[in-house]
C-alpha positions, -999 to 999 in steps of 0.1 A, spaced: -600 9 -311 -632 31 -318 -614 62 -330 -644 81 -334 -655 71 -296 -625 92 -284 -617 113 -314 -613 153 -308 -641 175 -325 -629 190 -357 -642 205 -391 -638 188 -418 -620 199 -451 -620 186 -482 -589 180 -505 -601 167 -538 -616 133 -528 -607 135 -494 -618 143 -462 -595 151 -434 -612 156 -400 -646 151 -387 -656 116 -383 -636 107 -418 -605 78 -417 -573 92 -412 -554 99 -443 -526 89 -450 -498 113 -464 -465 110 -480 -443 134 -499 -425 131 -535 -391 132 -532 -381 136 -570 -372 171 -585 -401 187 -593 -392 199 -622 -388 163 -641 -420 158 -645 -425 125 -656 -406 112 -626 -430 130 -604 -459 120 -616 -446 80 -618 -435 83 -578 -470 97 -579 -487 66 -587 -465 45 -565 -475 66 -540 -508 60 -546 -510 23 -554 -491 16 -523 -521 36 -501 -508 66 -498 -544 90 -501 -525 126 -500 -491 130 -519 -469 165 -514 -443 179 -537 -424 209 -536 -432 240 -559 -398 259 -550 -406 282 -584 -429 290 -607 -411 271 -633 -419 233 -609 -456 252 -608 -461 239 -647 -458 203 -631 -485 211 -614 -511 220 -642 -497 187 -658 -506 169 -632 -544 179 -632 -539 173 -662 -536 141 -660 -561 137 -642 -554 116 -613 -576 107 -584 -550 112 -555 -553 147 -538 -520 168 -547 -507 195 -523 -481 218 -533 -458 230 -504 -447 267 -508 -423 289 -489 -415 326 -494 -429 334 -528 -467 340 -531 -472 340 -567 -463 306 -569 -496 295 -545 -511 317 -570 -502 302 -596 -507 264 -581 -543 277 -570 -551 292 -610 -539 251 -618 -561 238 -592 -538 220 -568 -560 199 -543 -543 219 -511 -521 244 -502 -489 245 -473 -476 275 -467 -461 289 -437 -481 325 -442 -453 342 -419 -430 336 -443 -451 344 -475 -447 383 -468 -469 411 -460 -503 410 -453 -518 414 -485 -499 387 -496 -512 363 -477 -547 377 -479 -541 371 -519 -532 334 -511 -568 336 -488 -586 352 -514 -575 329 -544 -577 298 -525 -614 305 -513 -627 313 -545 -618 278 -554 -624 259 -525 -588 249 -516 -577 244 -482 -548 257 -468 -523 236 -443 -503 259 -418 -471 245 -411 -449 246 -389 -413 232 -369 -393 237 -348 -370 253 -373 -392 282 -391 -404 301 -357 -412 336 -357 -384 361 -346 -408 375 -320 -417 343 -310 -385 330 -306 -376 360 -283 -404 352 -261 -395 316 -257 -360 315 -258 -362 285 -281 -392 260 -298 -406 251 -266 -443 232 -273 -463 267 -262 -438 283 -290 -447 262 -316 -485 261 -307 -484 300 -301 -470 303 -339 -496 277 -357 -525 301 -338 -506 333 -348 -503 316 -386 -545 307 -383 -552 343 -373 -538 356 -401 -558 337 -425 -587 348 -400 -582 377 -407 -590 373 -442 -624 354 -436 -604 322 -441 -609 290 -421 -606 264 -447 -574 256 -431 -557 223 -417 -531 227 -391 -497 211 -385 -469 213 -361 -439 190 -366 -407 187 -337 -380 164 -343 -381 156 -303 -407 135 -297 -421 149 -259 -425 184 -278 -446 172 -311 -466 157 -289 -470 185 -260 -473 213 -288 -505 187 -304 -520 187 -269 -518 223 -266 -531 227 -299 -561 202 -297 -575 226 -267 -573 258 -282 -589 250 -318 -608 228 -335 -589 229 -368 -578 193 -384 -545 183 -372 -517 172 -393 -493 150 -372 -460 141 -378 -423 139 -359 -400 157 -384 -366 144 -392 -371 118 -377 -342 98 -390 -338 64 -413 -365 42 -423 -361 21 -386 -353 49 -360 -384 71 -384 -404 45 -376 -397 43 -339 -402 80 -332 -431 81 -357 -449 56 -342 -442 70 -305 -455 104 -313 -479 98 -340 -494 68 -323 -495 89 -289 -518 112 -305 -541 88 -321 -547 70 -291 -556 102 -274 -584 107 -306 -557 136 -314 -550 139 -353 -569 137 -386 -544 134 -411 -503 124 -409 -473 113 -427 -445 93 -411 -412 111 -424 -385 90 -432 -350 90 -449 -358 66 -472 -379 57 -505 -415 75 -497 -428 43 -503 -422 31 -470 -435 60 -452 -470 42 -461 -456 10 -451 -449 26 -422 -480 47 -414 -503 17 -423 -479 -6 -397 -488 26 -370 -528 25 -375 -525 -15 -373 -506 -7 -338 -531 16 -323 -560 -2 -337 -581 22 -356 -606 0 -365 -616 1 -398 -580 11 -407 -557 -13 -395 -560 -43 -414 -553 -78 -400 -532 -77 -367 -516 -103 -355 -513 -105 -316 -482 -133 -310 -461 -136 -273 -425 -133 -270 -420 -169 -262 -403 -180 -231 -397 -214 -217 -427 -229 -216 -429 -224 -252 -430 -263 -272 -438 -247 -310 -412 -231 -333 -433 -197 -324 -406 -173 -340 -406 -190 -375 -441 -197 -373 -447 -162 -369 -423 -153 -394 -445 -181 -418 -476 -164 -412 -467 -132 -421 -456 -142 -453 -486 -163 -458 -508 -133 -450 -490 -112 -475 -495 -139 -504 -529 -147 -499 -535 -111 -504 -554 -110 -463 -535 -76 -450 -564 -59 -459 -588 -85 -435 -598 -66 -402 -594 -95 -383 -573 -103 -350 -553 -132 -350 -537 -146 -323 -503 -167 -323 -494 -179 -287 -462 -202 -276 -479 -223 -246 -514 -233 -231 -509 -213 -197 -518 -180 -206 -523 -186 -247 -564 -190 -242 -568 -167 -219 -549 -140 -243 -566 -151 -274 -596 -148 -264 -603 -115 -280 -592 -127 -309 -611 -134 -339 -591 -168 -346 -556 -180 -331 -538 -208 -314 -520 -217 -287 -495 -241 -288 -483 -276 -270 -457 -304 -282 -459 -306 -314 -492 -294 -317 -519 -265 -308 -554 -254 -296 -573 -238 -321 -593 -211 -308 -621 -185 -320 -632 -160 -299 -623 -177 -268 -637 -206 -280 -616 -237 -281 -626 -254 -315 -602 -283 -317 -567 -297 -319 -547 -293 -346 -509 -308 -356 -482 -281 -357 -477 -286 -393 -514 -279 -400 -514 -243 -382 -507 -222 -410 -533 -237 -435 -561 -240 -410 -556 -205 -405 -556 -192 -439 -585 -212 -447 -599 -195 -417 -596 -164 -430 -604 -170 -466 -641 -180 -446 -645 -146 -432 -635 -128 -459 -658 -141 -482 
C-alpha cells in the first residue's frame, strides 16, 4: 500500500533523529519496563530495543532521582530518541528538558496549574523538544467525564483537544497526540474524530491490550484499521510481555497492512483445502525459517505460496515470485508469468535463490 497516497496530512514533529508526521516513515515505539533508577538495566534494554528495530523508546520518570537516568542516558550518546513519561510533577518535566530528552510525554491536565503547564511549554519550546499529549480512558478530566458519563470516543477526543488547547494557549504547537483505549472500537472511533479536528501527528495504540497473543490481535485490529485509513504517524503495540516482542508485533502489523517501504518481505499463502497436493503448511514453516536464516526478512518483496493450480497462478499474479503446487511439483511464477516447473524438494532453494538475486 502506498501509504502516503492516502495518508492524512499532518505537520512534522522532530524527535531526536526521527521525524513523526508529514511523509516520514511510520515510527515504531516501545517502552522500557526496567526500574528507571537502575541505570545499567535501563540502558541495556534501550540498546536491545534499538537493535530489534525500535525507532523511539519511552521510559517512565516518576521522580527527580529517576530524571538523573535521563542525564546519564543522554551522556551515553545513544542514537535512538528517548521520551520521558511524566505525570503530576512539572518539575520532573523541566529537569528532563534541561538534560536534553528528545520528547516529553505528559497529560497537561494532571501537571497542575496553568502556570506549570506554561513553564513546561516554555522549556520545551526553547530547547526544541516536542510534547506528546497522552489521553486514555482512565485519565479523563472530571468535567469531561461528567459531560459524557463515560470515557466515550467523543469524550476522549474532547480531552485530547482540551490538552492541545492548553499548550496552544502558551504558543506551543510542536505536539503529538495519542488517544488510547482498551476497547478497540472506542480507540478507532476516537482517533477518527481526532483526525478530523486537527492536523497534529497521531500516536496510535490499544492500551492494556493483554499478552503477546491477544495483545497482537487487538493491536492489529485497532492500529491496522487506522493505518488502512491513512491515520497514524507512529505507534506502540502495548503487550504484557518482553518489550522486544512489541517490535516484532509492530513489524507484523506493518507487514499485514503492506505499508510501502516498511513492511519487508510479505508471504501470501492459501489456507489449503482438499485440492492441495503438496505439504503447504510444512513448506510455509520451512520457508519462513529459511528467509530468517538468510537475512531476507527486510526485502520489500511479495512471495506467493499457493497450494494448487486452480487458483494459484491467478492469486500469485501480483507477487514478485511464487509457486502454485501440484502433485510432487510446482509451477514457478513471477509477476503472473509461469517460468517453469520445479520439483517439490526444489521449491525453497529456488525461491531463496531468486530472492537473493532480487536483493543484489
